[in-house]
C-alpha positions, 0 to 999 in steps of 0.5 A: 522495511520494504514489506512493512505492511506484510509482517506475517509473510516470509520470503517464500510466501512473497515469492509465491505471490510474485510467481502467481502474479506473473502467471496471472498477468503475464510478463508484459502486463506485470509492470502496468499492474505494479504501477497501478498498485503503487499509485493506489497505495500512494493515494490511500496513504495520502487520504489517511494523512489528510484524515489524520490532519483533520482529526488533529485540527478538530482535537485542537479546538477541544483543548482550548 
């Protein structure tokens, strides 16, 4: 699902958000903003994965 992190938003709400973003940032700047948001989400997911791995590694020490 593309919008899995936005479970309570329907098509109308998502469309409204996109139209507002287009008005606020303008058509020329919108791809740049989208790219920055995508990069931020990727970095956040990477950090969450690293923390999960660290917690998992620490937990293995307690089981032994």
